[in-house]
C-alpha positions in Angstrom: 180.8 128.4 29.4 180.4 124.6 29.1 182.9 122.6 31.1 184.9 120.4 28.7 186.3 117.1 30.1 188.6 114.7 28.2 188.8 111.1 29.1 192.2 109.8 28.2 194.3 106.6 28.4 197.2 105.2 26.5 195.8 101.6 26.8 192.5 100.2 25.6 190.1 98.1 27.7 190.4 100.2 30.8 186.8 101.4 30.9 187.5 104.8 29.3 184.4 104.9 27.0 182.1 103.2 29.6 183.1 105.9 32.1 182.4 108.7 29.6 178.9 107.2 28.9 178.1 106.6 32.6 179.3 110.0 33.6 177.4 111.7 30.8 174.2 109.9 31.6 174.6 110.6 35.3 175.1 114.3 34.7 172.1 114.3 32.5 170.1 112.7 35.2 171.1 115.6 37.4 169.5 118.0 35.0 172.8 119.0 33.2 172.8 119.5 29.5 175.5 117.1 28.2 177.2 116.5 24.8 179.3 113.4 24.4 181.8 113.6 21.5 183.4 110.5 20.1 187.0 111.1 19.0 188.0 107.4 18.6 188.1 105.8 15.2 186.7 102.6 16.8 183.4 104.4 17.4 182.8 102.6 20.7 181.0 105.6 22.3 178.8 106.0 19.1 177.8 102.3 19.3 177.1 102.5 23.0 174.8 105.5 22.4 172.8 103.6 19.8 174.5 104.2 16.5 174.7 100.6 15.2 176.7 101.4 12.1 178.9 104.4 12.6 180.6 103.7 9.2 177.3 104.5 7.4 177.0 107.9 8.9 177.9 110.5 6.3 178.5 113.4 8.7 180.5 112.6 11.8 183.4 114.2 13.8 185.7 112.9 11.0 183.9 115.1 8.4 183.7 118.0 10.7 187.4 118.0 11.5 188.3 117.4 7.9 186.3 120.6 6.9 187.8 122.6 9.7 191.3 121.5 8.7 191.0 122.1 5.0 188.8 125.2 4.8 188.1 128.5 6.6 184.4 127.9 6.4 182.5 126.7 9.5 180.6 123.4 9.0 177.1 123.1 10.4 178.2 120.9 13.3 174.7 120.7 14.8 173.7 118.5 11.8 176.0 115.7 13.1 174.5 115.8 16.6 172.0 113.1 17.8 169.7 113.5 20.7 169.3 110.7 23.2 167.1 112.6 25.6 166.2 116.2 26.4 169.4 116.5 28.4 171.8 114.2 26.5 173.3 114.5 23.0 176.2 112.8 21.2 178.3 113.3 18.1 179.5 110.0 16.5 182.8 109.0 14.9 184.1 106.2 12.8 187.3 104.8 11.4 187.7 107.8 9.1 188.9 109.5 12.2 192.2 107.6 12.0 193.0 109.2 8.6 192.0 112.7 9.9 194.4 112.3 12.8 197.3 111.4 10.5 196.5 114.5 8.4 196.4 116.7 11.5 199.9 115.7 12.4 201.1 117.2 9.0 198.8 120.3 9.3 200.2 123.6 10.7 198.2 124.3 13.8 196.6 120.9 13.7 196.6 120.6 17.4 194.0 123.4 17.7 191.4 122.2 15.2 189.1 121.0 18.1 189.1 124.6 19.3 187.5 125.7 16.1 185.0 122.9 16.5 183.9 124.4 19.9 183.7 127.8 18.3 181.4 126.4 15.6 179.3 124.7 18.3 178.8 128.0 20.1 177.9 129.7 16.8 175.3 127.0 16.2 173.3 128.1 19.3 173.7 124.8 21.0 174.1 125.2 24.8 175.7 122.7 27.1 176.7 122.5 30.7 179.3 119.7 30.0 181.0 118.5 26.9 182.7 115.1 27.4 185.4 114.1 24.9 186.1 110.3 24.5 189.7 110.1 23.2 191.3 107.2 21.4 193.4 104.8 23.5 196.7 106.5 22.6 198.6 109.7 23.4 198.6 111.0 19.8 197.4 114.1 18.0 193.7 113.6 18.7 194.3 113.3 22.4 196.6 116.3 22.4 193.8 118.2 20.5 191.3 117.3 23.2 193.5 118.3 26.0 194.2 121.6 24.4 190.5 122.6 24.6 189.6 120.9 27.9 189.0 122.4 31.3 189.5 119.1 33.0 190.9 115.6 32.3 189.7 112.3 33.6 192.3 109.4 33.6 190.6 106.0 33.9 193.0 103.1 34.6 192.3 99.5 35.2 193.4 98.2 38.6 196.3 96.2 37.1 200.0 96.7 37.4 200.7 97.1 33.6 197.9 99.6 33.2 199.2 101.7 36.0 202.8 101.6 34.6 201.7 103.8 31.7 200.4 106.5 34.0 203.6 108.5 34.0 203.4 108.9 30.2 199.8 110.1 30.4 200.7 112.6 33.1 203.7 113.8 31.0 201.4 114.6 28.1 199.0 116.5 30.3 201.9 118.6 31.6 203.2 119.3 28.1 199.8 120.5 27.0 199.5 122.7 30.1 202.8 124.3 29.4 202.4 124.8 25.7 198.8 125.4 25.0 196.4 125.2 27.9 197.5 126.4 31.3 194.0 126.2 32.7 193.8 122.4 32.2 193.2 120.6 35.5 193.5 116.9 36.3 190.2 116.0 37.9 191.6 112.7 39.1 192.6 109.2 38.4 189.7 106.8 38.1 190.4 103.1 39.0 188.1 100.9 37.0 187.1 97.2 37.0 188.4 96.9 40.5 188.1 93.6 42.4 188.8 94.8 45.9 189.1 91.2 47.2 192.2 90.2 45.1 195.7 90.9 46.3 196.7 92.4 43.0 193.9 95.0 43.0 194.7 95.9 46.6 198.4 96.4 45.9 197.7 98.5 42.7 195.2 100.7 44.6 197.8 101.2 47.3 200.4 102.0 44.7 198.1 104.6 43.0 197.3 106.2 46.3 200.9 106.5 47.4 202.2 107.8 44.0 199.3 110.1 43.1 196.8 110.4 45.8 198.1 113.5 47.4 199.1 115.5 44.4 196.5 114.5 41.8 193.7 112.6 43.6 192.1 109.3 43.3 188.4 109.3 42.3 185.8 106.8 43.7 186.8 103.4 42.4 184.5 101.5 39.9 184.1 97.9 40.9 184.3 95.1 38.3 180.9 93.7 37.1 179.7 91.9 34.0 176.7 94.3 34.1 178.9 97.2 33.0 179.8 95.2 29.8 176.2 95.1 28.8 175.8 98.8 28.4 176.8 98.8 24.7 175.0 95.6 23.7 171.7 96.5 25.4 171.7 100.2 24.7 170.8 101.0 28.3 172.7 102.9 31.0 174.0 101.2 34.0 171.4 103.1 36.0 168.7 101.4 34.0 170.3 98.0 34.0 171.3 97.8 37.6 170.7 101.1 39.5 171.1 99.4 42.9 174.2 97.6 41.9 177.8 98.3 42.9 178.9 99.7 39.5 176.0 102.1 39.3 176.8 103.2 42.8 180.4 103.8 41.9 179.5 106.0 38.9 176.9 107.9 40.9 179.7 108.8 43.3 181.8 109.8 40.4 179.0 112.1 39.1 178.8 113.8 42.5 182.5 114.2 42.7 182.7 115.8 39.3 179.9 118.1 40.1 181.7 119.1 43.3 185.0 119.7 41.4 183.2 121.9 38.8 180.7 123.8 40.9 181.7 127.1 39.4 179.9 126.0 36.2 176.7 126.5 38.2 177.3 130.2 38.7 178.8 131.0 35.3 176.0 129.3 33.3 176.3 127.7 29.8 177.5 129.4 26.7 178.2 126.5 24.4 
């Protein structure tokens, strides 16, 4: 089975999408077959992967979820998938996702629609080692949907006090999903992003994270701040192409190794989706 990872945050601007892109590209470089799924109405992941105008796409995650919600038929999900390389695919989203999420709140069993999507993906014959879900910057229905089908969850947080303050709400949602729908869900770790290790504020926040969550949850390798990371979307290149020897690329390469180490059983089980 593919290992499904959700990247979640209740706050925007914490490097959530950048981390999904860099993790996905890094896993693909390690010969893993990866699918990136955009679940955010802003379409940031789609744009970063090369889809300049997500609104012009006629068949996105919004249309797929709409069909799964409204009918018992299985949409041809493979038609919405774009290939970036032999090892890396993505499925775009756009602002129509916001309306779909509102409708899911009013739909019986709406929290399990993404599960049907994965079933359709399996039936399509597409096989992946990892499926990475880029969730919207909120703890709403779409994020709950993603957690309900995930094996692991990645929690990026900016190394700032206000960003860390919302961590408790994120963890509460994860626990709720574990209890109600998905007992296998595992927190892979908290990912500090855009860290300036030389400032007093960053140092105190990293210490706070370690003291509060280091032992029970785990803190993943920190991602340093760099303007190079902000160029990923505009230049349509990975951080490994832009600045492979730089500190941000090094941080994400460490993250890739850590995720592979945490999910090694995928190697023995093989891919089914």
